[in-house]
N, C-alpha and C positions, 0 to 999 in steps of 0.2 A: 352688849351683851360680854362679857368676860368670857377668858379664854379657859373652857373647863378643862379639868384634868381624865384623860381618859386613858383605862386601863382593858387588859386583855385575860379574862381569870382565868384559874387555873385549867377549870373544867374545858375550856374552849380552846387552851392553850395546847392541852394533850390528842386534843381528837385535830386540831391544825399537823401534831407531825405526825398524822397518822393521811395528812392529803399529803402532805411535802411541801418544796421550798415555793413553790410559783405559790400556791395558796397562801400559804406563811405572810410572803411579800404584800400580798393581794391585803389581807386582812391587816396588816400593820396598815397601811396604806390607808383604808380605811379608818381607823386609831386615831393617825393623826389627823384624815379633814371630821373625824369629830371633835375634833379637840375645839375649833372655828365655826363647826356648824354641826353641835349635839341631833337638833332637829332634825336632822336628811331623811330619816327613814317614814315610812307609814304607821301611823298610833297606832297602837295594838287596843291598847286602854292604861287602868291607872294601878299603879301595887297598892291592894288592901290595909288596909291601917293609915296612910301614907300619901295622900292626895298630892303632893308633889313628887313621887318619883314613878314618871309613868317610863312605862315597855314600849318600845317602838323596833317595827321590824326592816331590814331591806334584803338588795340582793345583792351581788358581785356577779355577772354574765361569766357564765365559760372562756375559758382562751386554750393557749394550748398548756398542756399539762395538767390544766385543770376542769371539774366539774364545775358550773352553776350554783353560787353557795348564797345561802339563804343563811341571815346573820340578824339574831335579835341581839337585843342592846336597851339595857336600860339607863334610864336619863333622871338626876336628881339634881337640882338647878337648887336649895336649900342642904342645907348651909351650905356656905361661899368656902370655897369654890365649890362652883356647879362639878360632880363628878359625869360618865358615864363608864358603863360593865358591861364587855360585848358576853354576854354569859352563850350562850350556844353557836356552832357554825355546824351547818348539816350539805349538806354537799346533794345535789340532785339524784334521783338513782339512776344511770346511767343507762340501764341493765333494761328502760325503759322504753329509751332511746332507735330508733330504726335504724338497722343498722345497714353503710353508703357501701 
């Protein structure tokens, strides 16, 4: 499999700005990983009208200064070169977590 071109969409980048530098670095690390392993998430379905484009979901676990994040991305193996677009970044709802 050839290396994919992976990008973070402008809407996902705007959301990341509100989540801070730790989240930005974590998602950037995921973006780099997706260049080599674009099918690493859980397959959620195909884009209507284009059977080659597949939507995946993956998760980044919480860490200091960052809530857990759910990442949704689209992978299009054709036309060449393959492409990945991170389309949404959703933080966990930390208000529902028990206080310690």
